[in-house]
N, C-alpha and C positions, 0 to 999 in steps of 0.2 A: 293212692290210685292201688287196687291190690294187683298181684303179681302171679303169672299160673307158675307151676312148678315146672323145671325144666324137666323133660320127657328124660328115661332111662335110655342109655347104650344097649345095645345088643352086639354083642362080640367075643368071638371065640377065645381074644389072649387081647393083653397089652402090646398097641403099636406103639413103637419108638419111632425118631424122627431123628436122623443123621446129620443135618445140616445141610446137605447136600442137593443139587437141584440140575441134574445133568440135562436137562431136555425141556428147562423153561424158557429158552431163549428161543430154540424150536417153536414150540406151542406156541408163544406167543405170536411170534411172528404167524403160522396158521390160524392162529383164532382172526388175528386183523382182517388178514385174507377172507375169512370167513364172515365175518361184521358186514366187511365191504360189497362182497357180494349178496349179502342174504335179507339185509336190515338197509333202511337212511340210518345212519347213524351219527350223533351229536355230542361233545363231549362240553356242555358252557361252564367257564370259569377255572378253566385251566390256570391262571394264574395263581390259585389258592394252594396250587400243588406244593408243600415243601419242598425243597433242594437241598438243605442241610444238614438234616437230622432223622431221626425214624419218627414214624410217627403211625396211627392206627387207621387204617379206613375203615369209616364206619359207614353200611348200607342198609336202606331197607331190602326185605328179601319178599318178592310177591312172586317168583318162578326159578327151576333149575337153574336158568341158563345166567340168572343175575350173575354169579362171580364170573362165568366165562368172559361175561361181557365189560365187566370192568378189570379184571387184572391185567389185560395188554393194552391197555388205554390210557394210563397217565405216565406213562413214561418212567417209572422207577419199579422197579425190582420187588413185585408184590406176593407176601408168602401167607395162602391161603391157610383158614384153621377148619374144617369142615368136620364135621362128624365122621366118629371111626365107622362107624358104618360102611363110608364110603370105599375103605381102606380092602373091607369084607367082600367090596362086590367084585366079583370076575370081571364088569363090563367096563369098570372105572379104577381099575384100583394100578393099571399101569399107568393112568394117567395123574393120577393124586401121588404116587411114589415119585413120579420122574419129575415132577414139575417142584417135590419140595416141600409137600405139602405138611402141616402139623397137627398129628389126628388127637380132636377131641371125646374124652369119654364124657360123655354127657350125662348128669342124674349123679355126681359123682363131685366132690373137691378134684379137680383134675392136676395134682402138682407138676406133675412132668409138662402140660400145656404149658401153665400158667409159668414157670420157671424157663423155659425155650421163646415165649415169646415178648418174654421181659427182656431177656440175652438182644434178642433180635431188636427191639426198638433203643437198649442203649446201644447197640452196635452202629446204630445210624440205619437200619433196616425197615421194612414196612409190613403190618401184616392189617391182613383183612377180616373183619367179625361184621355178621350182623347180631345186634343185639337181640331181636324179637327171638332169639332162637331158633325158629322153626320160621317155615314160609306161613304168608296171611294168605288165608283162605279168601278175601273177600277184594284183596290190593287194597286195603286201609293197613295203616301202622296198626301193631297189637302190642301188649306192654311190654318194653324191654325188660331180660333179666339186666342183674345187675356185674355179672362176667367180666364186660369191658370195662366200668367203671373199676373194677379192682385194678387189673393189668395198668389199666393207664395211671391212676393214682399210684402205683407200686412202681412203676416208669416215667413216671413225671413228661408223658407223652402227649404230644400231640392228637387231637383230634379232626382227622379230615370229612366232614362229613357228605353222604355221595347220594343225593337221591335217582333213584331209577326210575323209568316210565319205561311203557312201551313192550317190554321180554314179553307178558302173553299174547300178545298177539303175534310173534314170529312168526310159530310154525300154522298158525288160522291164515294169516296170508299167505304163506306160500302155498296153502294146497288153491288158494284160489291166482297164483301166479302173482305174486306182487310181494311186498318189499315193508315190510312196517318200519314205522319211526321208531328208532330207540332211543332214548335223549339220557342221558348223565349229568347231573346238577349240582356241581360241590359248592358246599358253600366256606366261610372263613373259615379257617382253624383255629382250634381252641383247645385251651389245658381244663382240667377238673379242679380245681382249687378248693384245697380239706382245708386251709388254717394252718397247717402243719400237724394236724391231730392226727392220729390212726385212726381212719373211716369206719364206720359201724355201719351193717348193714345198711342202718335206716340210713344211713348218709351216703351212703352208694348208691342205692337207689333213688333216691331224691336227685344225684348227681346224672342218673341213667335218665331219668324223665325230663332234667332240661337237657340233655344232648336230645332228646328223641320229640323234644318240642323243637328244636333248631331244625331239625332234619326234615319236622311236619312245616314247616318255614320253606322250605325250598320246594312243597307238593303239591298240587292243585287240591284246593276242600277236600273232594270226592275219597281222594287218599292220605288224608290225617288223619282220618279212626280215633281209636280213642285219645287222640293228640291235637283234637280239629278244637 
């Protein structure tokens, strides 16, 4: 399966992360209240959430709301990894900085983001990654990038697949004074096995595609895209 190149980031300076998340609890509480108010929200498969170790929350990406739906809903503190443009935006900089997000400088090998993500996982924390690297314009899965696999194998981390449905319907439904159904379906956590060898780029891509097929199995056929 061919993979499209990751888009380049556009930023004025390299952004760092100090590990602090001063308003994460407040933001999570506010997001949960908003979700209950404007959607018919459901999480299926909560029993799959790891409770004793760090893990990667792997999501499909169909709308800008996707991370905001997932991060307050799993009962664990989750560190998102948004593109660095979020830190450049005056509209959302306050949120991403005070939520404690790790900035990702796309298009380059971002050793800072890799190191911080690995430290978070080995310290028992959770991080949020959309392997597709960008939003799907069709709602179906697009080819995954190998960055998640690189971090997962480096940290020997569990991966929790979380399939999102319904977020593109939220704002259109609100215009009709209705609440859209938004569903998170959680699959069984798994690890990426490399056989003890240092993974090549080809192996990382194969592991990524295997992970994406696990995601596809949690979605209706119409959303499986290139992994149908």
